[in-house]
N, C-alpha and C positions, 0 to 999 in steps of 0.2 A: 504494500500500500504506500502511495506517495504521501509523505508527510508535508504539512503546511510549512512553507519556508519561513513564514513569520514566526510560527511556534518554535521551529528549530533555531532561528536566528536569535530569539529571546533567550533560549536555553544556552546557546553558544556564547552569547555576550554575558549572560549571567555568571558563567563559570569564571570569567576574568573579573567581572565586577565584584563577586564575592571575595576574590583574592585581594583586590585593592581595598575593600572595606576592612579586611583583616589587617592589611599593611598599614593603612592610615590610622586605624584604631590603635594598633600597637605602637605606632610612632608617636601618637599623641599621649599615650599613657607613659611613655618613656620618661617624661620630665619628673613624674612622681616616683616611678619604680626604679629608675637608673638601670634599666636592662641594657645589655650590650646591643649596639645599633649596627645594622647593615643598611647602607644607603645605595640606591641605584635607580636607573630608569625603569619604567613600567614593563618594558619588554624583556628585561633580564631578571627582575625580582622574583619570578616564579622559581628560579633555582634556589634562592634563599628560602622562599616560603615552603618548599618541599622538605626543608630540614627542620621546620618548626617542631614536629613531634619529637625529634631527636633531642632538642635542647629545652623544650618546654618544661619537662619534669625537673630539670636541674637548675640551669642558669636562666632560662627564658631567652628570648631573642626578639628584638624590635626591628621592624622593617620600615624604612622611610623612603618615600619617593623623592628622587632628586636627579637632576641632569648629571651627566658624568663630570663636567667641570666642577659643579657644586659639591658632588659627592667627594671628589678628590680634595677639594679645598677644605671641606669639613673634616675629612680624615686627617689632613696635615695639621689642622687646628685643634685636634683632639676632641671634636664634637661627636664623631662617630668612630666605630671600631673597625669597620670594614667598608670598602667601596667596591661595588660590583659594576663592571663596565662591559658593555657590548660593542665597544670599538677600541682601537689601539690607544693606550695611554700616552700622554705627552712625555717624550723622553726626558724633559727637564725635571719632571716630578719623580722619576724612578730612583735617583741617588738617595732620596730620603725614605723610600718605600720598598717593600718587598712585593714582587709581582708573581702571581701564580695563575697559569692558564688551566682552567678547570673544564672547559668544554669548547666545542666548535659549533658554528651555525653559519648561515649564509643570508644575504639579502636577496630577495626574489622580486623581480618585476612581474606582477600578476595582472592578467587581463581576463575579461569575461570569456567563457568557454566558446561562445559563438564566434567571437572575433579571433580567438586563437585557432579554432578549427578551420574557419573560412566556410565558403559555400555560396549559395545564391539567395537573394531576397526577391521573391516573386509575389506580386499582388494580382488582382484581376480588375478589369474595367470593361464595361459594356459587352460582357460575354467572352472576352478574350483574356488570356493570361498575359500579364504585363511585367516583364522582368524589370527590376529596379537597380540592383547592385550585385556584384560578385567579387570575391577575393579568395586568394589562396590562404589567407589567415596570417596573423602576426605570431610567428613561431620562433623567430631568431633575430637577435640584434647583436651588433658588436658593442664592445665597451665604449668605443668612440660615439656610437649612436646614443648610448645611455648618457654619456657626458654632455652631448649636444642637447638632449632632452632636459637635463638639469640646468644647463647654462641658459637656455631659452626661457626657463621658468621665470627668472627675474629680469631678463633683458626684454622679453616681448610678451610674456604671458604664457601660462601653461597649456593653453588649448590651441596654440598656433603652430606647434612643431609638427611638420608633415612627415609621415612615414613614407619612405620611398619604397613602394611595394606594388604588387600586381593587384590593384584595386580599380574597379571600373564601374561607372554609372551607365545606365541604359537610356538612350535617347530614342524614344518611340516616335514614329511618324504618325502625326495626327491628321485625321480627315478634317479639312477646313470647314466643311458644311455642317458636320455633326459634332465636331470637337471630340470625337471618339478616336481611340487608337485604331489604325488600319491593321487588319489581319495580315500576317506574313503569307504570301502565296505558297511558299514551300512548306509551311506548317501553319495552317489557318487557326489552330488553337492559340497561337502566340501572336503578340503584336509585332509588327514590322518595325525595325529600328537598327541602331548601331551601338556598339559598346565604345565608350570613351574613357580612356585611362585617366584617373583623377587622383590628386594628392588628398590625403585625409589627415585630420588631427588625431593625435593620441591625447585623450582627455585625462589629465592627471589630477589626483588629489595629493596635495603636499601637506606636510605637518608643520606646526609651529616649531621652530628650532629648540632642541634640548629635551623635549618630552620623551622621545623615542630614540634609543641608540641605533635602531635599525636604519633610520634615515641619516643619522650622524655618521654611521659607518660607511654608508653609500657615498656621501660627500667627501669623506676622508679619503676613500679609495680612488675617487676620480679627480682628486686634487683641487676641490673647490671648498670654499668656506661656507658652511651651512648657515652661519649667522647672517650672511647677506640676503638669505631668503626672506627674512623678516621685513626687509625694506622693499620687497618686490611689489610691483603693481600688476593688476590684471591676473593674479594668480588664484587658482581655486584651492583654498585651504580646507582641510577637513574641519568640521565643527569642533570647537575647542572642548566641548563636553565629552568627547570620546576619550575614555581613560584606559583603553586597552586596544591591542590590535584586533582582538576578537570583536569588539564593538565596531571597529572600522570595517571589518568584513561584513558584519550584519547590516551596516548602514549603506554599503556601497554595492554589494552584489546580492543575488538571490538564488533560490533553489529551483527555479522553473526548469523542468526537464526539457522543455522545448528549445532551450538554448543550445542543446547538443544536436539539433536537427540540421542536416546539411542544406535542405531547402526549407525556407520558412518565410512568412510575411514579416517576421521581426527584422528590424534594421541591424546594422553592425554599429555598435556604439564605441568600441575601442576604449572602454573604461579601464584605466590602469592605475596601479598604485604599488608602492614598495612595502613588502611585508617580510618578516623573518621567515626563514625556512620552516621553523617550528610551527608557526600559525598557518602558513600556507598548507602544510601537510594536514593539519587538523581541519582546516576549512574544507579541503577536498574530501576528507573522511566523513565530515558532517553532511556532505552532499551539495555544497555551494558550487555553482557553475563557474569555476575559475580554473586557470592553469598558469603555471610559471613559464615565462618566455625563456628560451635558452639564450645565454650570453656567450658570445664567441664559440658557439657550437656546443656548449655544455648545459645540460638540463640540471638545475640544482636539486630537483626532487628525485633524481635517479641515483646512480652509483655515488656513494659518499667519498670515494677516493679522490676525485678532483677537488672536493672541498678541503680535505686535509692537505692535499698537495699544492693547492693554490691555482690549479688549472682553471677552476671556476673563478673568475676575476673578482667576484663580490663575496668571497668567503670572508668570514670574520671569526675571531677568537673571543672567548668570554674570559675576562680577567677578574681575579680577586686581588685587591690591593690591601695591604696591611701596613701599619707603622713598623718601624724597625727600632727595637724589637717589638713583636706583636704581643698584645695582652694574652692572658691565658685562654679566654673564651674565643678570641679571634683566631688564635693558633689552633684550637680544637675545631673551630668551624672550617678552616682551610684543610686540616687533616681529614676531617670527615668527608668533605667534597672530593678529596683525592683518593679516598678509600674505595674498595670494591662496592660497598653498600651505597656510598655517596654517588659514585659513578653510575650505578644502576638507577638511582633516583633521577639523576640528570637525564638518562636515556628515557625514563618513563615520562619526563616532561617534554620529550621530543627534541631536546638538544642532542648534539652528538658528543659522546664521551671524549675525554682529553686524548686518549690513545686510540688510534685507528686499528680495528681488528677486521681485516679483509674477510 
């Protein structure tokens, strides 16, 4: 039975929302309880949250949402005990801190499934089938294409970057007397006309800088300053109230199975966004009609070897930073994440363990 996408979307988003309620609640309670504090962006805090049962009975653990720069600054100032980063730390910070890589992940460029697969949009008019558009789909981009997409976000606006691909609109021949499409003499069921290759926009949702390390890691790896995005004009930002990647998925895409049909009346929207590999996999499992675009020929949701090896250009490492020397609980936290039990929990959260096991 096909589940209602709205119901599933609510459940999907609620999973992340519940996690954030816990994190914020524990962070607010910290002022009174003086619990050890782990700070990080919302897309990497699930790693720390998975350890809560391990530490709750003894020392407790407080989770605080913070951008990576703020988490590192708070760590160096002694305000938090651990900083959890989903992008590379600033090398200038490392002489004062210990850096532990506890997991791997990747940044995925995700599009709606219909635009990924391609196909034809066909409608009907005055008793004949009227082709509208056709495409081979948006399946692969180069890293240079991704960099151009990000650059144009603040130079011209996120909806003006045209994807150079085999996309065409149909120009039907209309009968001037009836204003109806003329049937094709070779196939009277269809309207007569010609295909015209057309440039199309990739409609992006960008995030306000700092909230998600997923986007921060993307900009870091293509050599652009994410902070510049805040001053961009004509950019489509995701609503600020989305507090997790799961909520972003629920607000952007749906579960309509018709999105997978090769021939449909549905148009090609080319709705795209950047998500962590972790949430991309979960979205697909939940039935959202999305797919990750291959970058430089590598599908980030397939074999994990290119993520560990860096052949997938938007791979990322998950870092745990502690002061030097680390406090007792901070050291125990790092040791637990590196242990077989901790690595198993990291894998259960759909991050990749620190060590690749082919």
